[in-house]
Wavefront OBJ file of the C-alpha trace (Angstrom):
o trace
v -64.759 -229.723 80.791
v -63.837 -231.347 77.473
v -60.838 -233.100 79.040
v -63.132 -234.611 81.667
v -65.526 -235.908 78.996
v -62.604 -237.262 76.971
v -61.217 -239.036 80.057
v -64.613 -240.669 80.723
v -64.816 -241.773 77.098
v -61.323 -243.288 77.306
v -62.271 -245.130 80.520
v -65.236 -246.740 78.757
v -62.957 -248.061 75.994
v -60.925 -250.284 78.341
v -61.184 -253.991 77.529
v -62.333 -255.622 80.778
v -61.487 -259.076 82.068
v -64.382 -261.554 82.060
v -66.129 -261.965 85.438
v -65.012 -265.611 85.677
v -61.347 -264.559 85.413
v -61.800 -261.861 88.066
v -63.457 -264.414 90.379
v -60.595 -266.867 89.786
v -58.036 -264.168 90.665
v -59.987 -263.340 93.849
v -59.910 -267.016 94.887
v -56.182 -267.237 94.168
v -55.602 -264.050 96.182
v -57.448 -265.553 99.146
v -55.156 -268.598 99.032
v -52.096 -266.368 98.605
v -53.140 -264.306 101.641
v -53.320 -267.478 103.743
v -49.810 -268.388 102.560
v -48.497 -264.865 103.340
v -47.788 -264.154 99.659
v -48.413 -260.889 97.835
v -51.755 -260.678 95.998
v -52.191 -260.753 92.227
v -53.075 -257.240 91.088
v -55.274 -256.399 88.121
v -53.815 -253.390 86.325
v -54.903 -251.281 83.396
v -52.182 -251.558 80.789
v -51.547 -250.320 77.264
v -51.181 -253.058 74.672
v -47.651 -253.050 73.262
v -48.976 -254.240 69.918
v -52.012 -252.057 69.155
v -51.953 -249.405 71.919
v -55.432 -250.184 73.309
v -56.125 -250.031 77.053
v -57.037 -253.293 78.758
v -57.220 -254.938 82.198
v -54.455 -257.418 82.849
v -53.010 -259.556 85.586
v -49.693 -259.951 83.765
v -50.034 -260.040 79.977
v -48.629 -257.193 77.898
v -50.966 -257.589 74.908
v -54.753 -257.435 74.794
v -55.161 -260.461 72.527
v -55.200 -258.491 69.289
v -52.249 -260.433 67.888
v -52.948 -263.982 69.018
v -51.202 -265.406 65.928
v -47.853 -263.831 66.791
v -48.059 -264.234 70.573
v -46.959 -267.448 72.204
v -46.458 -268.698 75.726
v -43.444 -270.476 77.156
v -43.638 -271.630 80.775
v -46.643 -269.388 81.374
v -44.889 -266.248 80.108
v -46.068 -264.267 77.112
v -43.583 -264.324 74.228
v -44.064 -261.809 71.426
l 1 2 3 4 5 6 7 8 9 10 11 12 13 14 15 16 17 18 19 20 21 22 23 24 25 26 27 28 29 30 31 32 33 34 35 36 37 38 39 40 41 42 43 44 45 46 47 48 49 50 51 52 53 54 55 56 57 58 59 60 61 62 63 64 65 66 67 68 69 70 71 72 73 74 75 76 77 78
C-alpha cells in the first residue's frame, strides 16, 4: 500500500510540457504521418543533471542548468 502511494506521489512530481508544446508536437506528428515518417514521442525521462523526472521529446535535461546547457544544430550540448 505504501509503495502505491509513493508511486502516485512520484507521478505528481513530473515536470510536464506546456500545452502549447504538446499541441505543436501533435501538429508535427500529423504532418509526419502524412509523409510516412515515424511520430515524435513524448517520454518521461530523468534529468541527467539534477535527477528530476520530466516530460521530453528529446532533451536530456529538464532546464535546471540552462547556464551550462547549449544547443548546436538543434542538439542539446551539456
